C-alpha positions as CSV (number, residue, x, y, z in Angstrom):
1,X,137.5,64.5,47.3
2,X,139.1,67.8,46.4
3,X,137.1,68.7,43.3
4,X,136.7,72.4,43.7
5,X,140.4,73.1,43.1
6,X,141.4,76.6,42.3
7,X,137.9,78.1,42.7
8,X,138.0,77.9,46.5
9,X,141.5,79.4,46.8
10,X,141.0,82.6,44.9
11,X,138.3,84.4,42.9
12,X,138.0,83.2,39.4
13,X,139.9,85.2,36.7
14,X,139.8,84.5,33.0
15,X,143.2,84.4,31.5
16,X,144.4,87.2,29.3
17,X,144.3,86.5,25.5
18,X,147.7,85.1,24.5
19,X,147.3,86.5,20.9
20,X,146.4,89.9,19.6
21,X,143.7,89.7,18.3
22,X,142.6,86.5,20.0
23,X,142.4,83.3,18.0
24,X,138.8,82.8,16.7
25,X,137.3,79.4,17.3
26,X,134.2,77.7,16.0
27,X,132.9,74.7,17.9
28,X,130.6,72.2,16.1
29,X,128.4,70.3,18.5
30,X,126.8,71.6,21.7
31,X,126.9,68.4,23.7
32,X,129.0,68.1,26.9
33,X,132.3,68.0,24.9
34,X,131.4,71.0,22.8
35,X,130.3,73.0,25.9
36,X,133.5,72.0,27.7
37,X,135.5,73.1,24.7
38,X,133.7,76.5,24.6
39,X,134.3,77.1,28.3
40,X,137.9,76.0,28.1
41,X,138.6,78.2,25.1
42,X,137.0,81.2,26.8
43,X,139.0,80.7,30.0
44,X,142.3,80.6,28.0
45,X,141.5,83.9,26.3
46,X,140.5,82.7,22.9
47,X,137.3,84.0,21.1
48,X,134.6,81.5,20.6
49,X,132.7,82.7,17.6
50,X,129.9,80.3,18.1
51,X,128.9,76.8,19.2
52,X,126.8,75.2,16.5
53,X,124.3,72.4,16.8
54,X,122.1,70.9,14.1
55,X,119.1,70.3,16.4
56,X,116.6,73.1,16.9
57,X,116.0,72.4,20.6
58,X,117.6,70.2,23.2
59,X,115.6,67.4,24.8
60,X,116.4,65.5,28.0
61,X,118.1,62.6,26.2
62,X,120.0,59.7,27.6
63,X,120.2,58.4,31.2
64,X,123.0,58.2,33.7
65,X,126.4,59.8,33.2
66,X,129.3,60.4,35.5
67,X,132.0,63.0,35.8
68,X,135.3,62.2,37.6
69,X,137.6,64.3,39.7
70,X,139.9,64.7,36.7
71,X,137.1,66.7,35.0
72,X,135.9,68.6,38.0
73,X,139.3,70.1,38.7
74,X,139.4,71.6,35.2
75,X,135.8,72.9,35.3
76,X,136.4,74.6,38.6
77,X,139.6,76.2,37.3
78,X,137.6,77.6,34.4
79,X,135.2,79.3,36.8
80,X,132.4,76.8,36.7
81,X,130.3,76.3,39.9
82,X,130.7,72.5,40.0
83,X,128.5,72.3,43.1
84,X,125.6,72.6,40.6
85,X,126.6,69.3,39.2
86,X,127.5,67.6,42.5
87,X,124.1,68.6,44.1
88,X,122.1,66.7,41.4
89,X,124.4,63.7,41.2
90,X,124.0,60.4,43.1
91,X,124.8,61.0,46.8
92,X,125.5,57.3,47.7
93,X,129.0,56.9,49.3
94,X,129.7,53.5,47.9
95,X,128.7,51.2,45.0
96,X,128.2,47.4,45.3
97,X,129.3,44.8,42.7
98,X,127.0,41.8,43.1
99,X,126.7,38.2,41.9
100,X,124.1,37.9,39.1
101,X,121.8,35.2,40.4
102,X,121.5,36.0,44.1
103,X,122.9,39.6,44.6
104,X,125.8,38.5,46.9
105,X,128.1,41.4,47.3
106,X,131.5,40.6,45.6
107,X,133.1,43.9,46.2
108,X,132.1,47.4,47.6
109,X,134.1,50.5,46.9
110,X,133.7,54.3,47.0
111,X,131.4,55.6,44.2
112,X,134.1,58.1,43.3
113,X,136.3,55.1,42.2
114,X,134.0,54.8,39.2
115,X,132.8,58.1,37.9
116,X,132.4,60.6,40.6
117,X,128.9,61.9,40.9
118,X,126.4,60.1,38.6
119,X,123.4,62.0,37.4
120,X,121.1,62.3,34.4
121,X,122.9,63.3,31.3
122,X,120.2,65.7,30.3
123,X,120.4,67.5,33.7
124,X,124.2,67.8,33.4
125,X,123.9,69.0,29.8
126,X,121.5,71.8,31.0
127,X,124.2,73.0,33.4
128,X,127.0,72.9,30.9
129,X,124.8,74.9,28.5
130,X,124.2,77.4,31.2
131,X,127.9,77.8,31.8
132,X,128.5,78.5,28.1
133,X,125.7,81.1,28.0
134,X,127.0,82.8,31.2
135,X,130.1,83.6,29.3
136,X,128.3,85.3,26.5
137,X,129.2,82.6,24.0
138,X,126.6,82.3,21.2
139,X,124.9,78.9,20.9
140,X,123.3,78.6,17.5
141,X,120.7,76.0,17.0
142,X,119.5,74.4,13.7
143,X,122.9,74.8,12.2
144,X,123.6,71.6,10.2
145,X,127.2,71.5,8.9
146,X,127.2,70.0,5.3
147,X,130.7,70.8,4.2
148,X,134.2,71.9,5.4
149,X,136.9,73.8,3.6
150,X,140.3,72.7,5.0
151,X,142.0,76.0,4.0
152,X,145.1,77.5,5.6
153,X,145.1,80.0,7.4
154,X,141.3,80.2,7.7
155,X,139.3,76.9,7.5
156,X,135.6,77.3,7.0
157,X,132.4,75.3,7.1
158,X,129.1,75.6,5.2
159,X,125.7,75.2,6.8
160,X,122.6,73.6,5.2
161,X,121.2,77.1,5.0
162,X,124.1,78.1,2.6
163,X,125.8,80.3,5.2
164,X,129.6,80.0,5.4
165,X,131.6,80.6,8.6
166,X,135.3,80.8,9.0
167,X,137.8,80.9,11.9
168,X,141.4,80.3,12.9
169,X,140.4,76.9,14.4
170,X,137.3,74.7,14.0
171,X,136.7,72.1,16.7
172,X,134.4,69.2,15.9
173,X,132.7,67.9,19.0
174,X,129.6,66.4,17.3
175,X,130.2,62.7,18.0
176,X,131.1,59.6,16.2
177,X,129.1,60.4,13.1
178,X,130.8,63.8,12.7
179,X,131.3,65.0,9.1
180,X,134.7,66.3,10.2
181,X,135.7,62.8,11.1
182,X,135.4,61.9,7.4
183,X,137.5,64.9,6.4
184,X,140.2,64.1,8.9
185,X,140.5,60.5,7.9
186,X,140.0,61.1,4.2
187,X,137.4,58.3,4.1
188,X,134.3,56.9,5.8
189,X,134.9,54.6,8.8
190,X,131.8,52.6,9.4
191,X,131.2,51.2,12.8
192,X,131.7,47.5,13.6
193,X,129.6,45.7,16.1
194,X,131.3,45.1,19.4
195,X,129.1,42.1,20.0
196,X,127.3,43.8,22.8
197,X,124.2,46.0,23.2
198,X,122.5,47.8,26.1
199,X,118.9,48.0,27.0
200,X,118.5,51.2,28.9
201,X,115.6,52.8,30.9
202,X,115.2,55.9,33.1
203,X,112.0,56.7,34.8
204,X,110.2,58.1,37.8
205,X,108.8,55.2,39.9
206,X,105.1,55.1,40.3
207,X,103.3,55.1,43.7
208,X,102.4,51.5,42.9
209,X,106.0,50.5,42.4
210,X,107.0,52.3,45.6
211,X,104.4,50.3,47.5
212,X,105.4,46.9,46.1
213,X,107.9,45.0,48.2
214,X,109.0,43.0,45.2
215,X,110.0,46.1,43.3
216,X,110.9,48.8,45.8
217,X,114.0,47.3,47.4
218,X,116.3,49.9,45.8
219,X,114.0,53.0,46.1
220,X,114.7,54.1,49.7
221,X,117.8,56.1,49.0
222,X,120.4,57.0,46.4
223,X,122.3,53.8,45.5
224,X,124.4,52.3,42.7
225,X,124.6,48.5,42.2
226,X,126.0,46.2,39.5
227,X,125.0,42.6,39.0
228,X,127.6,40.7,37.0
229,X,127.3,37.3,35.2
230,X,128.7,35.5,32.2
231,X,128.6,37.8,29.2
232,X,126.1,40.2,30.9
233,X,125.7,42.8,33.6
234,X,123.1,45.2,35.0
235,X,123.7,48.7,36.3
236,X,121.1,50.2,38.7
237,X,121.2,53.9,39.6
238,X,118.7,55.4,42.1
239,X,118.6,59.2,42.2
240,X,117.0,61.9,44.2
241,X,116.2,59.7,47.2
242,X,114.3,57.2,45.0
243,X,112.4,59.7,42.9
244,X,114.3,58.6,39.8
245,X,115.4,55.2,38.7
246,X,117.8,54.0,36.0
247,X,118.8,50.6,34.9
248,X,121.2,49.5,32.1
249,X,121.4,45.9,30.9
250,X,124.5,45.0,28.8
251,X,124.3,41.7,26.9
252,X,125.6,39.8,24.0
253,X,124.1,41.1,20.7
254,X,125.3,40.9,17.1
255,X,122.5,42.9,15.7
256,X,123.0,45.5,13.0
257,X,120.6,48.2,14.2
258,X,122.4,51.6,13.8
259,X,123.7,53.4,16.9
260,X,120.8,55.5,18.1
261,X,119.4,57.0,21.3
262,X,115.9,56.5,19.9
263,X,115.7,52.8,19.0
264,X,112.9,51.3,21.1
265,X,113.9,48.2,23.1
266,X,112.0,44.9,23.2
267,X,110.8,44.5,26.8
268,X,109.9,40.8,26.2
269,X,113.6,40.2,25.4
270,X,114.7,42.2,28.4
271,X,112.4,40.1,30.7
272,X,113.9,36.9,29.2
273,X,117.5,38.1,29.8
274,X,116.8,39.0,33.5
275,X,114.7,35.9,34.3
276,X,117.4,34.5,36.6
277,X,118.9,37.7,38.0
278,X,118.7,38.6,41.7
279,X,115.1,39.2,42.6
280,X,116.0,42.6,44.3
281,X,116.4,44.1,40.8
282,X,114.5,41.6,38.6
283,X,111.0,42.7,39.3
284,X,111.8,46.4,38.9
285,X,113.2,45.7,35.5
286,X,110.5,43.3,34.4
287,X,107.8,45.8,35.2
288,X,109.4,48.6,33.3
289,X,107.0,49.8,30.6
290,X,109.6,50.7,27.9
291,X,113.3,51.0,27.3
292,X,115.8,51.9,24.6
293,X,118.1,49.5,22.6
294,X,121.6,50.9,22.1
295,X,123.9,48.8,20.0
296,X,127.5,49.3,21.2
297,X,129.6,49.7,18.1
298,X,133.4,49.6,18.0
299,X,135.7,51.9,16.2
300,X,139.4,51.5,15.9
301,X,141.6,54.2,17.3
302,X,142.2,56.9,14.7
303,X,145.6,57.5,13.2
304,X,144.9,61.3,13.3
305,X,142.5,63.8,14.9
306,X,143.5,66.8,12.8
307,X,142.7,67.8,9.2
308,X,145.4,67.0,6.7
309,X,145.8,70.3,4.8
310,X,145.4,73.3,7.2
311,X,145.8,71.3,10.4
312,X,143.2,73.7,11.8
313,X,140.2,71.4,12.0
314,X,140.4,69.2,15.1
315,X,138.3,66.4,16.5
316,X,137.4,66.3,20.2
317,X,135.4,63.9,22.4
318,X,133.4,61.1,20.9
319,X,134.3,62.2,17.4
320,X,137.8,60.8,18.1
321,X,137.9,59.0,21.4
322,X,134.5,57.4,22.1
323,X,134.4,55.2,25.2
324,X,132.5,52.1,26.3
325,X,129.9,52.6,29.0
326,X,132.0,50.6,31.4
327,X,134.8,53.1,31.2
328,X,132.7,55.7,33.0
329,X,135.1,58.3,31.6
330,X,133.8,59.4,28.2
331,X,132.6,62.9,29.3
332,X,135.5,63.4,31.7
333,X,138.0,62.7,28.9
334,X,136.2,65.1,26.6
335,X,136.7,67.8,29.3
336,X,140.4,66.9,29.5
337,X,140.8,67.2,25.8
338,X,139.1,70.6,25.8
339,X,141.6,71.9,28.3
340,X,144.6,70.5,26.5
341,X,143.6,71.9,23.1
342,X,143.0,75.3,24.7
343,X,146.4,75.2,26.4
344,X,148.2,74.2,23.3
345,X,146.7,77.0,21.3
346,X,147.8,79.4,24.0
347,X,151.4,78.1,23.9
348,X,152.1,79.0,20.3
349,X,153.3,82.5,19.9
350,X,152.3,83.1,16.3
351,X,149.0,82.5,14.5
352,X,150.8,80.6,11.7
353,X,151.8,78.0,14.3
354,X,148.2,76.9,15.1
355,X,149.1,73.7,13.3
356,X,151.8,73.0,15.8
357,X,149.3,73.4,18.6
358,X,146.7,71.0,17.1
359,X,149.3,68.4,16.2
360,X,150.7,68.6,19.7
361,X,147.2,68.3,21.2
362,X,146.6,65.0,19.4
363,X,150.0,63.6,20.5
364,X,149.4,64.6,24.1
365,X,145.8,63.2,24.3
366,X,146.0,59.9,22.3
367,X,148.0,57.9,24.9
368,X,145.8,59.2,27.8
369,X,142.5,58.4,26.1
370,X,143.7,54.9,25.1
371,X,144.4,54.2,28.8
372,X,141.0,55.3,29.7
373,X,139.3,53.4,26.9
374,X,141.1,50.2,27.7
375,X,140.1,50.5,31.4
376,X,136.5,50.2,30.2
377,X,137.3,47.2,27.9
378,X,139.2,45.5,30.8
379,X,136.3,46.0,33.2
380,X,133.7,44.6,30.9
381,X,135.8,41.5,30.2
382,X,136.5,40.9,33.9
383,X,132.9,41.2,34.8
384,X,131.7,39.0,32.0
385,X,134.2,36.2,32.5
386,X,134.9,36.0,36.3
387,X,131.9,33.8,37.0
388,X,132.1,31.6,33.9
389,X,132.4,27.9,34.8
390,X,132.6,28.8,38.5
391,X,130.7,27.0,41.2
392,X,128.2,29.3,42.9
393,X,129.9,28.8,46.3
394,X,133.4,29.7,45.2
395,X,134.6,32.9,46.8
396,X,135.7,35.6,44.2
397,X,138.7,37.8,45.0
398,X,137.2,41.3,45.2
399,X,140.1,42.7,43.2
400,X,138.9,40.6,40.2
401,X,135.7,42.7,39.9
402,X,136.6,46.1,41.3
403,X,136.5,49.2,39.1
404,X,140.0,50.6,38.7
405,X,139.5,54.2,37.6
406,X,140.9,55.9,40.7
407,X,144.5,56.3,39.2
408,X,143.0,58.4,36.4
409,X,141.7,61.1,38.8
410,X,145.0,62.5,40.1
411,X,146.0,63.5,36.5
412,X,145.9,67.3,35.6
413,X,145.6,67.4,31.9
414,X,146.5,71.1,31.5
415,X,149.5,70.8,33.8
416,X,150.7,67.7,31.8
417,X,150.3,69.6,28.6
418,X,152.5,72.5,29.8
419,X,155.1,70.1,31.2
420,X,155.4,68.2,28.0
421,X,154.9,71.1,25.6
422,X,158.6,71.8,24.7
423,X,159.3,68.2,24.0
424,X,156.1,67.5,22.0
425,X,156.2,70.8,20.1
426,X,159.7,70.1,19.0
427,X,158.7,66.7,17.7
428,X,155.8,68.3,15.8
429,X,158.0,71.0,14.3
430,X,160.5,68.3,13.2
431,X,157.7,66.4,11.5
432,X,156.5,69.5,9.6
433,X,160.1,70.1,8.6
434,X,160.5,66.6,7.3
435,X,157.2,66.7,5.5
436,X,155.6,63.8,7.3
437,X,153.2,63.8,10.3
438,X,153.6,60.5,12.1
439,X,150.2,58.8,12.6
440,X,149.0,58.3,16.2
441,X,148.6,54.6,15.4
442,X,148.9,52.6,12.2
443,X,145.6,52.7,10.3
444,X,145.1,49.0,10.7
445,X,145.9,49.0,14.4
446,X,143.5,48.1,17.2
């Protein structure tokens, strides 16, 4: 895997500012997408005024997360030492997709075909934050955005403290509940249940668990396994040679609990759901002390990612293209979007053409993120249906259950943006001239 890209070929050099003075950018949200946006903007010569986040301190939230080669090549180009990520990710060469009840291997493929190196989201986040700070970009905590002013040529936001900040561009990377999302759409878009939920757990195995043959089958080394069955699947991820253990159980669920990383899960329900799964993973799950319950909600693709008046407030990452867990591409696609937005802003010659850049950005990114999103939907459906009404002795074609993300990795989002810039920017200028920005998709589309 060639994931180090430009950084191995020549010393890193930040690009010269394409505008004088540089475009000023405010980023809302200091998660992985916000950090990627800050690093990308800095690399392309723009001035990141600040990265704002409403929390007062970061905790080690979440569990496993993967980054693909499509993200690594951009991060390396921006001067990030990606070996810092790779060294803490799962080192297993392959992943195994297994039959639910007995663990029979239905397919085995390189781990890179799914999500590259899989690690703990909190550990990855710490490294992304470090990359932002190394560039002297201010990260301001406890900054809760309560209002936006969609003004041209200088949009602004207001914090709960009463402070107002303005810039040439505001990039909202603060997730599916982003206030900017409401501004862009002109209305609230409440989530709809996908019909599925995940019980999730991440912990350090105890000495007792390590010594128990019924629970330690997957603790000897880094490994990634999936058990698939009708309408359900389990993901297991062992990190740091068995010192950390993660499982995720996806199952049918029509509950209305709001999306949250803090909702406690019901371990009695978990034990019921895994009562007939392969013993190699069953006892490790059943003996877990606690877990989280994450309801997977669905949101239709947005007709626009950019504010309607100034066209200078743009959405990025989960705020506009959230992915299912089975896509294993959510963070990687946020990195791609960061690079494309930064490139588009660099390609407009005048400050009054920022709106051309943001509208070109959404047109370039929408088809790509839809492909990535539908990969996750397709995989979930294949896993949950391939064993329905099938005799246990019937052989399953491995291609029916394999993860098919590999074609996504060769893509260079920045190069693609440059190659398509002239055509896409002409379309955007024509739309402005005609007084109508064409929606990315009809508002009722799915």
